[in-house]
N, C-alpha and C positions, 0 to 999 in steps of 0.2 A: 506494498500499501503505499502509495506517497503521499506526505504529509503537507499540509499547505506552505509553503511558505510566504515569507513577512518581505513585503516593496520596501523601501526607506523611513515611506510616512507611516506606512505600519510598524516599525520598528522603533520610530519616531517615539510611540505609545508603552512600547513593551517593555524595550530596553534598560531604561530610566531604572524600571524597578528592581532588576539585574545588577544595578553599578553598588548599592550600598550591602552588597551581602553580611559583612562583619554586622551593623550596627542593625537589620534586621534579626539576627539571630538573638544577638545579644540582648535584644527588645522583648523578642520572645520566650529567654529562656529567664529574664524578671519576670517576667507576667505567669507562670507558668509553673515556676520553680523546678525546671525540667535539666536530665542532663544536655549536656554539651550536642550530643550524636542525636536526639529527642530532637533539640532546637536545631539545630542544624537541616535534618529533612521536614521537619514541617515548617519552621518560621521564615525558610527561606522560599521567596520569588511568589507567593501564593498572589499578588499584586499581578505580576506579570504571568502566571498563568492564568489569570483569571478575565486580564486581555486579551491575549492571545485565543483562548475560548472567545473572547463576545468579538475578536476580530473575525476570525474563522470558522466558527463551529467546530472546531477539534480541539476536544478534551485531550488537554497534555496533562500527562499527570510530574514528569523529570521538569524541575524549572531549568536543568542544565543544558538541559536538547534544545532550549529553546536558543543557545546561540549559533544553533549547525542549520535554525530555523529564517535566515538571515539571506535571502538570494542574491543580495552582491558579493556572497563569499566566492558565487559558483561563477559560472562558465554558462555562455548559451548551451544549449541542448546541442548533443551530436548528432550528425547529419545523418546518421548508420544507424544507432540504437534508441534516439531522443533521451538519454539521462544526461542530466546537465553534467557539464565539464566541471573536473574537481576546480577548477579555479577561474579566474579570471584570463591570463594569460597561460592557461593551458594551452599545449601544443596536438595532443591526442587523445583521447578518451580513457579513460583509465579502465574502462568496462569491458569497450569491445576491441582498443587500439586502434580505431579510427583516424587517422591523423585531422586535425581540426580543418576543417571545408570540406574534406569529400564525404563522399557516400556511395 
């Protein structure tokens, strides 16, 4: 299944919720008196996950995964298999080895 990717405008709504991870974890730990492990799991990225779901309709459960849902990190679709190239500068498709622009 292909996961919904975020445009730069959408990332501007989701990304800032991920930037202050330490503060989010510390605040959750203080509010709930829980372990660092629990606070890291439950206290980080909940706002970002909610924004992502609101924008895409997809319920992601791992806030760290959102860092990989930003479309500008990838290149255009491969002309042969259709998968996105691994980077905007990629010269060939990592999935099928087709050189960029050939198909």
